[in-house]
Steps between C-alpha positions, in 0.01 A plus 500: 500500500641170625852437401647175367757335720752281308509129566774418763476840676312558822158636470427786751258278695793289595704783634496495873647757754654214696831350557543336160723771359702581813810294581487298814639699789413831352131520588556691829530827312209458255169642643191283473278549202178346390456336155535752214165502325472399134329812376778727647762282316302524175484878526873521568558278203299748289687795646840350412389389161391857408832652623776575244740691724442405863651678788543277805567597871603228737530488871595274791201271441683369195800390698335345803446197286880480468532491883569874561271657769336831446409782737118523487331174430233409750627246752838419341662844407767652711266752666260208606788274629712750688512847636834557312489770237735548196807713498433874446736690260570785748588251770733307276689814397510657834595208730815274470339272753183461287718422196688238710175332598362519152799355334545219759144385441534536127835301508330208661191510279680551176580128409129402520368832345733489208415137425127559439386417147225636278161325522232435229375859519848649417542243210154578369569873479829432328316295236266795449798716439642250245170495317487877466195525733679669787637840417649582835523354844550707819571307827490630845698194613880508571554128476626478140266221412364661182859533379574141592192408290652672197285820506670778289236771469523566867524778749583414864316797654646458846844374393648156551645338811751320284684828460687725745552870456754732675333816640821680448618438141179326367697202379292178470624156569351151523355406834677157470838687510402666822412163653858384434631818672266433798642150545862615467470766781266294727675163518394420849156661506189283510138540611183293520253657252135559578209542257552607144401854388382612150820670381750227554595556871423300810405594848784540756511640848719815547747323717564248219638760259737682740822343352391503140723704272376696197731587222514839323512575127830378347520800282426789731442369847136597484188336646373187319127466458293241306387651178135505613251771593470484879183616673510875517717535194368597154525349147716721272326745274674356195358147571150635562500689175631209309220276633235759426643500139462120473150534640403761233601248233269229643141413430416306827633457851514180711586510869619166635563429869491850635276681742642835373512643842826677418453810288806433289304226319143639546588822306512302181147379549388856546675589180341205314161627616576842382599362156179267490725192480303194619628339818473134622619397847605154619549483866397322821310759706406864428734756344528876506392508132199279496281796422709562183481148368278371217563151624605350842607143534574335826751211484860379513709662228659179395172316456326779309782632278613163383136419409470792264549405138676727245239472229 
């Protein structure tokens, strides 16, 4: 079946995996991708048209088009650009020096990270929710861009960098409030930032952070941590069970912009397979769940998702 494409909207043949959908200055973090073929786009259109209660999982590939780097993209991800590795949960909890380094880097990177805005992919998925097509969205990203786009039926699987949690009393406060406290207790501190990392921090040398001061929880004096799941940490059982329940209510699964290398997201693809729920994957490059997918489309998320019509 060949689907009609309304006058004034882009036919799939015109969709290119090129720089047309990515703002100037943000291309460095978007991996190269060949033109998305017409037949794959038609099949994705059919997949979306048949869905009534779609479950969507998004990853870092959705946000690279907003200028946020990811970890694993070939040539442009953090692992390809540097030998630096993300903070481990055990190291953060154990070492005051590691927390000082982390928060100094995060302090410098926060103004830029917090200013990123949703792109066409985020806005397309929000329209799917408004139309009733999207039943639930689970994002592995911590950048708050789905929330900024207006997404309501949303689980931030790995938390959100725009919130801070106390490891002592579990109180949660806005990250912006902590930025104000950082400025107040570090009036003379400054450093020249290096490259940007995926989770909102920048690269600094150890000697640059020696005099940086880190505040404690105002309620109990406990350790402050971004409300995100660090590497080596686990997603809470309650969140996992909640997401499994939303998956059980769904009739299809779409993965957008994720290689699913982390088990916390991949587990839901295994569950979908067990439930015989059809899966489509939109990503640049291979994913851990390719063998579970009914359809695999290679392309930029903004290009492809904005081209899909809600018929």
